[in-house]
N, C-alpha and C positions, 0 to 999 in steps of 0.2 A: 140721820137714820134712829131710826127705833131700835131700842136694844132689849130683849128679854133677859127677864133674871136668870142667874146660871144655874145650871142644871148641877145632876148630881157629882159632875167632876168638878165643879166651882169655876167653871171658866164662861165667861159671855161669846153669845155668838149672836152675830146679826138676824133679823128678825126675816123672814121668807126663803130662810134656807134650809139644808134638811135633805131628804134621799133624791130630791129631782139636782141638786147641787154636786150632790157625788156621780150620779147617771153620765151628768154631762163632763165630766173632769173627766171620768172614765172612758166617754168616749170620743174624747179629743186625745188623748193620752194615747189611744189606740189607733187612731186613722192617721194621725201624722207622722209617725213613722211607717205605717201602710202606705202613704203618699209619696212620700221618697223614694220608695222601693218600686212601686209601682210608676215614679218617674224614670227611673234610672232605667228599669228595662226596656222601656220604651226611647228612651235615648240610645240603649247598647241594641235594640234592634235597628232604628233609625241606620246606625253605622253601618249595622250589619248588613241591611240592607242596600245601603250605598257601596260598601265591598263588593255585593253579589252583579250588582244592577252597573258599575262603572263601567265605563266604554273603554277598555285595554286599547291601546295604538298600535297599529300595524306596523310591526320592525320593517324596514326597509337598507338594506345591504347595498351601500350607493357607490359603484368603482367606473371612475370617471379617468378613460385616458387624453389628455390632453395638449399631448406634445408627444411627437414622432419623429425618428430622426431623418435626415434627409436622406433617399428624396421624398417621404411620407408626409402628409399631413400639411397644413395643420388641418386640425378635429376642432371647425370657426365654434366658437361662440361655447365650447365646449367649460372652460371655467365659469361663465355666464348660470348655464345650467346647474354645475355642482351647487353654485352657491345659493340658487333658487330653491334645491330639494332642501340646503340645508336650513332656509330659512320656515320650513315645515314644521321644524319641531319649537317653534316660536309656543308659547303658553299664554293663553288668553284669558283663563281664571284655574281657581283650585280645581276643581272637578270638571274644568275640558283642558286640557292640557296640547288637546293639539290632535291629529287623525294618525300620526305617525312618527317613529322613533326613527333618525337615517341616523345609521350605521357604516362613515364615511372610511373606507379601506383604499381612497384613489392615491393615496402617498406607498400602499403598500406595494401597486400594480404600476406605479411610475417607471421602475427599471427591470419588471419582471418580464421573465418567458413564461412559456403557454403553460410548464408542470407548475412553476412557481405563484401565474395566476389561478391554476386547478385550483389549488393544494390553500390559498390563501382563500378563495371564495368558499369552500368547501367547508373551512374550520368557523370559519363565519357563522355560517348556517347552520351547524352542528350546535355550537354555542348560541345561539339568538333563541328566547322564548316567544315562540307565536302572537300572534294577537289580533285583534280585527274583531268584526261579530263570530260568535264563535272559539273567538280565540284559538283558534289553527291556521292561522294566514301569517305568511312570510311573505315579502316580494324583494328581487333580487334585480335591481336595474345598472346595467351596462351600457356603456358609452364609448366607443371606440371604433374604430374602420372595419366592415365587413366585407369576405369575400368567398370567392368560390373555388376550392382545391379542385387537385388534376381529376380526381376522382368524383366529382359534381356534392361535393358536401357543402353546408355551409359552415364558416369558419369566422373566428376571432382572430384580430392580427395584434399581435403582443407586442408594446414597445422596442421591443430586443429582438424582432424578426428580421431587421432590415442585416444581418452584417452577415449573414451564411451566404453562400455559391447562389448566384440567381436561380440557377438551374433544379434545385432544391427548397428551395425557401417557405413551397407551402406546407413542409413536412414539418415547419417550425412553430404554425398555424395554428391556434385551438379550436377544434372541431366544436359545435355545438353539442350534438351529441354523445362526446364524452361529459361533456361541463355537464347536460341533462342528466347522466346517469352517475356522474360524483354526488349530485344534487340528492337524488334519492336515494342515495346509500348515506349520506350523512345529515339528511333531515331529522326533526324529532317526529317520534311515530304519533298516525294522523293528521300529520300536517302537510298544510296544501299551499303549493310554493308556485307565484307568479313571476315568471324570469323575464323580464323588460328588456329585450333589445333595441339600444338607439344605436344603428350601426349602419344607415342607409343615406349617410351624407357622401358624396362623391369621393374617390379614393385618391385622386390627384396622381397618384401614378400609374402611368400605363397598363405596365403589364396585371398591374392587377386592376387597373379602372376597367379593363375591357369587361371586364365583370359586376361593372356597377348595374343596377336592376335585378340581376339574377339571385341574386342572396335569398330574397323570399320563397323564389322558388325552391332551390336548393333546401330552404328550411322544412316547405313543406314535404317534399320528399322524404328529409329526415325525418319525421315527424311522422310520417304514414309507415316508414319501414323500421321504426319502434318508438308503438307508442308507448305513453305515458300517463301512469298513473297519478291524480292528482298532482302534476304539473302542467301549469299550462305557459305556454312563449305567445309574448305578445311583442314584434316587430313593427317598426315604424313605418313602415312604408310597404308597399304592394309589390308586384310584378313588374320592371319597367320602372320603378319611380326612383326617385332620390328623394332625400330632405333636405334641401337649399335652405341656407339660413343667412340670415345679413347684418352685421352689425347695429343696424339702425333698430332692428328688431328688440334689443333688449336679453332675447332667450330664444329657443327654435320654439318652432307653433310645438313641437311634439312635444318636448319639455315641458311648456307652460300647459297646456292644455293637458296632460296626464295629472299636475297636481291641483288644476281646476277640477278634475275629475274624480280623486279621492276624496277630495275634500268636503265633496258634495254636489259639484254641479252634474254629475251621471246622475244622481239620485229623482233629479227633477223632470217633470216633461218635458218634452215629447220620450226622453229618453226613460227618466226611471220610473218608479211607483211613488216614491216619494215618503217610504218606511223607513227614511234615516239609515238605511246601510247603501251602499255602492257596492252592486255586486257585479259576478265576472258578463254577465251580458249586457249588463247599463252601461258597465267600462267600456267594453266594444263597441257597443254602438253610440255612444258619446264620441269615441276619439275617431272613430271613421269617420262623423259628418264633423264635429267640431276641427280637428288637425286640417282636413281637406278643406273645410274653408277656409280658415286661416292661410293656408298654402296658397290656393287659388288669388285669394284677393292682396296677399301680402307677395309672392314670388309668380304668379300664373301660372302650378304646375301643380298636377294633381299627386295629393300625398295621402295614401287610404293606409291606415295600421291595420291591423286585423289580427287575432287571438288564434291560435291554435291547440288543442283540438278545439274547433268552434262550440264556444260554450251554449246550454242549451237547456232548457226549463230542469233536465235529470241533475246537472250540476250548475245550479246555480247558488254558487259559494258566495258569501260574504268577503269581498275584500277592503273595507273601510267601513271607520262609521264617518257618517255626513257631517259638518260642524259647520259649512256655511251653505246658501244654496245658490247664490250668484257667482257665477266668473269673476274672479277677481283679475283689476286689469294693471296688466302686468308693464311696468313702465321701465326703459330702458335703462339697465345696468350700465352698460360697456360704455366706455370715451371714445368720442368720434376723434377727441384731438390728438390721440393717436394717429388715426391714419391722414388726419389734413396736415399735420407737422411731418408725416413722410411727404406729403405729395410733391416736395418740390425735389426730393431728393429720387423718388422713381419719374419725374418730368429726364434728368439729365439723366438715369442711367437708360431711359428708353430713349431719349433723344441720341447718345451715342450709340442705342443698339440699330437704329435706323442707318445709321452711317454704314458700321461697321457689316455689316449683315451680307454682302456680297463677298466683302472679302473673307470675310470667316467662313462661310458657307464654303469656298474654291481652297483657302487655304489649311486652314486650320479646321478642318468638320468637326472632330471628336472637342475640344475647347467651344468651339461655337454652341456647339449641344447642350455641355456642361452649364454654359453661361444661359443660356436660354431657360433653363428649367432651373438653376440658381435664380436669376430674376424672377420670374414665375412665383417660384415659393417667397421672395422676398416680399412681393406684392401681394400675395395670401397672406403673409401673417402682419401685413399692414391693417387688414381690412380684418380678421380672423377674431376681433374684440379685446379682448383681457388674456392677450398670451404672454411668454417669457421673452421678456426680454433681452436677456443674452442670446436666447435662440435668436433675437430678432438680427441682433449685433453679429451674430457670428453668422447670419445667411447675409447680412449687406457686407462683410469682409469678403464674403467665400464669391460674390457678383463683383466688386472689384478687384479681386487678385484676375480671374479671368477676365475680366475688362483689360486688365494691363498685357495679358498674355495675348491679346488681339490687338493690339496696337503693335504688335511687336511686328516687322516687315522679315517676312519668310520669300527666300530666293528659289524657288522650286529650279530652276532652269540650273545646267552646267556652266552656261556663257551668258557674259552680261554683254549688252546690245549698247558696246561705249560709254559715256558719261553721263547717259540717259538714266543710267540706271547702278553707277559705278555710287556712288553717295547711297545706295541703299544694300552696298554688300557692309559696308560696316555699322549698318542699322543706325546711323546717325544723320541729321540734316540740319541747316544751319539759318536764321532768318535774316536774312536778305533784307540791306540797307534800303531804307526809302528812298533816299537822297539818290542814287546809284539806280533804281528802278527808274526815277524821275530821266536821268539821264541817257538809260537806253529807250524810253518812249519817246524821247524829241531824237535817238535818233530813227529809230523805226519809220519816224512820220517824213524821213527828211533827209534817207542814207546819204545822200551827197554832201550836204553840208553847205548847200547855198544858200539856206540861210539864216545860217549859225554860222557867230565869229569865233575866234579861238581854239584851242584844245577843249576834244570831248572828255581829256584823260579824268578816271574818276583817282580818288585817294586810294595807297595800295592798299591790298588786301593781304594779311598776315595771319588768318585764317585756313588752314587747308579746306574742313569743310564747307565754309562762307563761300570759298572760292569759286569750287564746285559748284556751287550752288547758284553763283554767278556763271559760271560757262555754262551750265545747263541752261537756265532762262534765255542768254542771250542766242545761245544757238537755236532754240525752240522760236524765238524773234524771228530771228532770218531766217528760218524755213517758210515762217509766215509771210514775211514779205516778198522774199522771193516767189513762194507762189504766188500771191498779189499781181506780179507782171513786176513790179519795181527792175532796174537796173542795179547793178551791183558793180561798179567796176574798184579799181585799186583805191582811191578816196575812199570808198564806203568800205571795202573792207580794211584798210589803216582806221579808220576812225573806231568802226567795232572791237578789232584786236585793243586800241587806247582804251574804251570801256570794261572790257572783262580783266585787264593788266594781266601785266605777268603772275605765273603763279609762285606761290608759297616753295620754299625751298624743300625738296622732296617729295614734291605732290606729284602724282602719278598726272602724267596727260594727255587726255583724251586724243584717241585720233581727228575726231573732227578737227582740234585747236589747231594740230598739225597740219593737216589739209588747209584750214582759212591761212597761215602762217603763209603756204605753198602757193593759194593763190593770191595773196597781196604781193608776191616776188613775180606770179608770172604773169599778170593780169594787165593789160596793158591798159594805160589811162586815157580814155576820148573815143576809142575802138570800139562802138556800140556791141556791132557782131560777134567781133572773139569776147569782150566779158561777158557778153550774155550767154555764149553757148558756155565757157569755164564756169560760170556761176550755176548753169543751169547742170554741167557735171559733178559739181559739187554735190548739188543736193544729191544724185542718184546716192551719194554714201548714208544721207537720211531714208532716202526710199530703202535702201539695201539692207539696212537696222530695219525696219519695220515688216520687209518682210521674211526677214532671219529670227525675229521675235514676236509672233505671235502673242497675243492678250494671254492666252493658256498655255502654261509652259509644257504641259501634258501633251500639247498637238506637237510638240516640235519631233519628234520622232515618223509621224503619220506624213507629218506635212514634207518632210525631207523625201521620203518613198512618193507622193505627191504631185511633187511639184518643187523639182528642185532647182536650187539659184544658182549652178553653174555656169549657165548659159547667160546669165542676167552679169556676172560677176566679171565674167570674159569681156562682153562688151563694154560694160562702163571701164573697166582699163582700156582696153582698142581706145574709146572717146577721148579717155581723159591722154594719153598719149598722141593721137591726132591731133590735138588741140593743142596742145603745145607748142606742136610743131607749124601752123600758125597762118600757111596759104591756102586758096583758095581751095583747092581740088581734097588737103586735108580736112579741112573747117566742113566739109561736103562730107565727107565720110565719117568725122566725128558728131555731125549730127545725126546721122545713120544710125549709128551705133550706139547713141544717145536712146534715140528711141525704143531700138530694141531693147535696151537693158531697162529701160522705163517700162516695156510691156511686160515683160519677162517680169520685173518687179511687182508690177501690178498684177500680174495673176497669183503671184506665190501669195499675194499681199490677200487675197482675196479666196484663196484656197486657205489660209490660213483663217482668217475671218470664219469659214466655215466650221475649219474644226473646232475651233475656239467655241464660237456658238452653240457648237453642240453638247460640249463638254461641259458647258455654263446653264445649257438647258436640264443635262441629266443631275447635274448637282443640286439645283435650284427644287427639280421632283422629288429627287431625293431626302432632301432638307426639308422640304415644306409638306409634302403627302402624308405623312403618318400624324404631323398635327390636323390638316384640312379632313382627313377621316374621322379624329377622334371629335372634332367640331360637328360632321354632318351627321355625325349619329345623335350628338348630345343634341343638335339643334332640331331634328327631324322627330325625336323624342319630344321635345317644348311643343314644336308644332301641331303632336297629335293631342296635345293636354286637350284643343279648343279645336271647335267647329269646325267647318268651309265658312258659311256662315253669319260666325260668332260676331257680333261688333265689335267688341275690344279686341279683337288679333289684331294683330300689330304689323306694319305694312311690308317689312321684309322677312316672308313668306322664305321658309328655303323649299324649292325645288328644284333639285338639282339629277338629272337623270342622264348619271355619267357611266358609260361604258369601260367596269373597269379591264375586263376582261381585254379593251381594245389599247386600251390606256398600257396593261404591262405586257402585254403582247409586245407595242410600238418600243416602249422602253426595252426591252431587252432587245430588240432588234438594234437598237442603236448602239445600247450598249455592247453588241456582239463586233458592231463594226467598228468601232471604236478600237477597240482593246485587241482584234483581230491583224496579223501581217499582212501588208499589201505585198501582193506578189507583184512582180515583173512583165509577166501577160495580161494584167487586169490594166483597163482602161483607168488610169487616172482619170480621167473626167467623168464617166462611168460611176466610179467608185466617189469623187466631189459630190457628184450628183444626190448620188445614196445617200449620204450623211445630209446633206441640204432635206431632201425629202425626207426620211428618216425623223429629225430635229421638228421639224414643223407637222408632223402626223403624232410625236409627245406634246408637241405646244398645245395642240388644237383640241385633243383630249384633257391634260391636267388643267386648260388655263380655262374649263366649263365650270369646274369649280373653283380656281382659283378666285376668278371675276364675280362668281356667287359671293364667296366670303368678304373680297372688297367691298360689293354694292351692297351688302347687306352691314356690315360695317358702317359705310359713309349715310347708308337711312336711319341706324339705331342712332349716330350720332348728332344727326339734325331733325330729321321730321318726321321721326316715328311718334304716333304718340304715347300721353304719359298711363301707360295701363301695363295690369302685372305682365301681363306676356311679352312685353317691351323688354322689363328687365330681364325675364327668364332667358331673352334671346342675348341683353348686353351678356349676361352672366355667362351666355353658352360659350360667346364672341370670345370673349376673355380667357377661358378658359385656355388659350392657346397663345405663342406668343407673335403670330404672325401679322397682328395691327400694333405697331410699335409708332414710335415718334408722337406728334401732336395728337394726333387720330386715338390715340390708343389715349391717352389723357384725356380726351374731351369725353371717351365712356367712363372711364372711371369717373370724372367727375357728377354723367350723369345718372350713373351708376348708384353713388353716393344720395343724391339728389332723390330721387327717383323712390329709393328706399324709403328716405326717413319719409316721404310723401305719404306713402302705401302705410307704411306703418303707421305715422300717426292718425290716416285716416279709418285705421281699423278701429281705434278706440272710441270713438264718436258715433254712438246710435247702433243699430241692429240693421246691418243691413241683408238682404234678398240672400238666403242659405242655398248654396247648389249643390247638389245633388252629388253626394260621391259614387264616382265608377264601382262597378263592379268587379276587385281584383282576377285579372285573367292572364293566365301562364303566357300567354303566347303576348303579351303587350310587351316581354323585353326583348323582340324583334323590331321592335319601330327601330329606325335607322341600319338596318343591316341590306345586306347588296348584294345581286347574285354577283356566284363566285364559282366555277370551276361544277357546276349545274346542282349548285345548292346555294342557301342566303347564309351570307356570315357577317360577323364585325368586320366595317372596310377596312379597320385597321391590317387585319390580315392581307390581303390582296393590295395594302400600301406599302406592307415590308416583303411580297411575295411569297409567301407564305402558305403551303398548302393548309387545307383546314377539313375537320371530321364535317361528314354529310349534316344535315339538323332535317330530315322526313320524319322526327319523331314527334310525338305530340304528349307524353307524359311530363310529371314533372321531374320525377329522376333522370327519364333519358337528356331534356332539355338544359338540366343542370353539368350533367356530364357531359355533354356535347359543348358547352361554354368554360365548361373548367377545361378542361384539353384544351380549347383554344387559347385559354390565360396560360398553360404549360407550352404549348408550342412559343408561342413569343417571350418566355423564361428561357424555354432550350437554345433557342437563337441567340438570344444576349450574352446567355453563360459561352457557349462556342466560341462568341464574336469577343467575350472578353478573355478567353484561354488561346487565342490567334497569337499571342505576342504583341510586343512593345508598337513594333509598325504591322498591323492587319497589311494597310494597304499595298505593301510589300505581296503581300501572298494573293489576297481576292479584294482587289481595291471597291469592285463592285459591293459586294456585301459589308467592306467597310464604310462607305459612304449611305449605303442602304440603312446600314441597322446605326447608326451614329447617333440619331435622333431619339432613339427609343432607348440603346444603351447606357444615357447618360442619367438614364431615372430606374 
């Protein structure tokens, strides 16, 4: 580098520097801090912009009641739905934390009553900061059982509502209009609230379940009566609809669709405009379409959610930010192994139920009803998803407890027909030795013992219970042999007594054994005529027992009035005395008296059969008709979902034209005939014929419905196509306990298989989208029947209860009418519960008629 000579300062400087160099240095000195300042300002502006445009999550207050005390519930798949919404809080990135922030209050609601529930929800609303587009929206999502009270108001059933007297239980429910008013008073200023009520699942308890499908109508009436400002209520199903769900689905159709909707699916075409925000109209349109599609494809039922007040362009409120466009495929989260592991237990219980049904209905009507309800609830818990295992175990214990009670034999008659019922008096039975039974079989095949060498004596029996069992079995075998025409002489009687053996010390010996000992001494050997006659006379004691003790003990009093046994008893005694004399004249007279006794006993036995059959018919109708009424309403509601010509409709369409008034009149007439005392002036033959005709009339009317149910179950289990309507019909049939044994297990297994198949097909490709039906308040009347000049839920005529007329068309009037029906049932059950420990002593008809419903 060239250098110049030093200047006046005496310093050297490089060539080419001077004024230009100083200007450059000054420029860089000024530009550097300015650039840093501008960068800082830009960065600060960027962060401020991010803060201003950041998508604030919409808060969701989530309250899920997954478990109710018996007899309510369970709420199927509630735990899975709760977990689904909790997963919505997952954070995708720093700038995209998700669409919602869930505030889960489910644990706080677990044991709450209506006031505690209201206070908890209102408190959380006051504490939560709104979010979503505009920053003014919050969501309250409640999953519980919905019902309609006696005044026609839509209500939520809190978990602790089941401990009150059933007649006033609806006063413990939480009215929706009270909830809406509390939310309005506690919300932050200018906040918009979307109240989501997922309450349309079947209530299971009949006194509440009579209002299934009516909640949306009552809700519409309540919203119309008390308009809300910036509060919208979304319900999960429309009028007359229920929200069905199965364990194979993973989550409910409504919950899964709602989660997809608020995350952005509702903002896509054809429902939304794609502006990145989910608005109320978009949400309403998407849910009405998508939930209906899923429900039809997975469950065979229409389910059309709707929002009140109906959102329009004037209240186009943003609900949530769209964070994804395509609906997320919901994989099942419930463990199907729980249901599969319980199928063996259910098979054993339902097989036992089939064996105990007739005796349980007749002898233990209230215990039987409790057993049916307990077993139904246990089955529902097995297929309800991830339920509380303690609740399931407690329910199984309740089932096994009532089952043991039903196994205990009860003797309702004050008299015991010889040793035929003697072993039942102590409630003990003994197993009979197989070797002894072999000797008895050998005797029955050759009573005279001509082909047998040696004594047939069996080993001595020292157990009184076992000896009574031997004597009972031996006597029944003797009766069978004699009635088949075999000759029983002295040798045959001796061999028979040797097989029975002497009774253990202290054992009460039945009359029949004394008669057998006397015949062994009196019947001659080789005198065929006298032996045959004496044996015939001895068998009259069996005929006397069968005549004196009909199958139904309640028939005893009426039987004594209609067909007294005195004539037969006197003729039997004379025949026995004359036969012991032994001469020809006496033998002829003895045969004549024996014929008179046989005729009298046959008449008495036939009359006893008529009276017993009448009682059995009444018992069966009382025990089964309420269940069949519930099924017919649910099945016909399911049938109306599909058109008559729909190719997917199942083959077991329910078409029952039952004349309920005729059935009620016939049942009341038969009850009157059985309960009133028979007057001496009345004709016994005419009274017996009236009972016979009355029982046939009841059976003819009742069996129309029962046979329709049995035929439907058989078709569903074997030949119905694998379609959604078939699944809906199977679930309707399984909601009542009248199909038991192996048929019920077939239906349960087909329900699981078909539900899994339909659920898996739902995730494979796009299907044709069914058009949602327009909500119509008259839809709640699907399945109602004609009764006393109006149309009512069939449960009311099944219980012979008076009903309020339904000649109204407004939502408020319909809701009030149906709510009154529910209260009518509850009041009848309440009076039943206060009638004493043995209400059958005062009103046997009401006791057996209300027992099936009172257990719920």
